[in-house]
N, C-alpha and C positions, 0 to 999 in steps of 0.2 A: 659419074661415078657415085655422087651422093642421092642425085632423085633416083636413080636405079633401086638404090638401097631403101628409100623412101615409101616408093611404090606399093611394094610388098607390107610395109608396114603399115600404110595408109588403109590399104585392102583388108589386111587382118582387123584393124582397129574398126573398119566401116561394119565388117562381116560379125564382128563381136556384138556391135551396138545393133545392129538389126537381128541377130539372135537375141540379144538381151530384150530389145524391145517386146518381140515375139513371146519370148517365154512369161514377161510382164502381162501383156495381153492376155494369154492364156491362162495364166495364173487367175485375174482378174474375172473372167468369166466363167473360170470354175467354180470361184468363192461366187458367183453373183448367181452360178444355175443352183449350186448347193443351197443359198440362200433361198431362193425360191421355192425349190423342192421342200426344204423343211418348212417354208412358210406357208405352201400349199397343204404339206401335210396336217401344220397345226389347225388351218381352218376345217380341212376335212375332218378330224378327229373333235373338233368343237360342235360340229352342225350333225355328227354320229351321236355325240354326248347328249345333243338337245333331243333327237327323234327318240335314242334309249330314254331319256328322263321322261317322255311322253308316255313312251309304251310301259313305264315303271308305273305312271298315275293310271294307267286303263286297267294294268295288274291289280292296283290298289284298290280301285273303283270293284271291281269284280272279287277282289277277297272281299271288300266290306260287305256287297250284296250276299254272300256266301254266309258270315255270321251272322246277319239279319235273317236269311232263312234258316242258319242253324237255331235260332233264337225262337226262331215260331215254332219249330217241329219238336223242339225240346224245351220247353219253358222255363226247369230247371237249372239248363246253363244259359238262360239270358242275361245275366249280371256278368259271366266272364265273358260272353261273346260281348257284350256293350264295350267292357275293355278292352278286350283285343281289336275291336273295331275303333277304338278312340285313339289306338296306339297306331293301327294301319293307317288311320284318319291323319295324323301326325307327319308320316314318314310320306307320306301322299302329298301333302302340302309341300313339303320339302321338295320333292322333285316337281312340283309345279313351281315354286320358287329356283330352285336351280336352270329350269328351261327360261323360265323369265329373264332371268340374269344373262343368260348364254347367247340367246337369239338375237339377231340384229335385224329381223324381219318383224313390221310393226304388227303387221295382219295377226300373226302368230303370238305375239306377244298380247294383243288383244282377245284373240281367243282363248290364250289360259288365263288371263284374268276373267274372260265372263264365265270359263269353267268355274275356277276358282268362287268366284262369288255364287254362281248359281247352286254348288256342292253344299260352301256355308250356309247358303240364308235357305236352301229347302232340302236338298237331299239328307244331311249330315241331321238336321232338326227330326226327319222323319224319319231315318234311322234310330234316333234316339229315344223318342216317342215310341217306337212299336216294341224295339226291345225293354224298355220302360213298362210298357202293357204289358207285355208279355209275360211279365213276372208276376200280374197281377189279375188283369183281364185280355185272355187269348182272345177272345171272338173279337173286341175292340183293336185289341192289336193286328190281326188276321182281316179285320175291314180297312184299317188305314194302308194296311199294306196294299190289299188290292183297290183300294179306288184311289189313294194318292200315289202311295210309294216306286211302285212298277212304272207310272208314267214318269215320274221324278228321275228314276234311274236309267230309263231309256235316252232321258235327255241329256242325262252326263255322258252316258255313251256316246252319243251323238254329237256332244260337244269336245269329247277327246279324238274322234275319227276323224272331226275337222281338222284339230291341233295337229293330229298323226300325218294328216294330207298336208298340211302348208309345211310340218317339220319335214318331211320327206323332199316338197319340194325345193325346200331350202338347203338341203344337204346335195340334191341334185347339181343345185347351181352353183353349190360352194365346189362340187366336184368338177364340173364343168370351166368354174371359173379356173381351179387350180391345174388343172390340165391344161388350158390355155398359157397361163403362166408360166409353167413348165417348159412348155412346147416355144414359148417366144424366148426366154432363156438358153434351152438347147438351140434355136436358131441362131441365135446371138454368137455362141461358140462355134 
């Protein structure tokens, strides 16, 4: 009689243990899946942020070019355009630094540094000279614009395009990695 009473109790106890183990395993796998998806989302957001920062750099260079052109077309506005260009340049430098800090791609980091160096050592100086000359010697400003600035600006845009291509590849790679990690976590579940 006592053995007959113990068997249902032991079966219930064993079943309860298996159910508890199954619940614990499911909970663990759900937590791991959520962690993988959250981590993948963070990586994707970071990489999209890098791409957006590089796009902002491109927009900044185009805006600075607009300030230079406006200063040449309206020399009486050149001083104001120079101030606006310098503010735009400051913001563009911030976007470059943001992208450099955020990227994990050494080629992209180097491309951004090359872009920053070219802009600071060549293009910025030419823009400042042109806008300064536009106030006093428009012919000299136009000559500098045509003979040096347009080439320097093309180089800047080419360097931005290279950085943008690298940032896009990095974002796509991060997206594929995130999908693979999420798929692996879902497979474990």
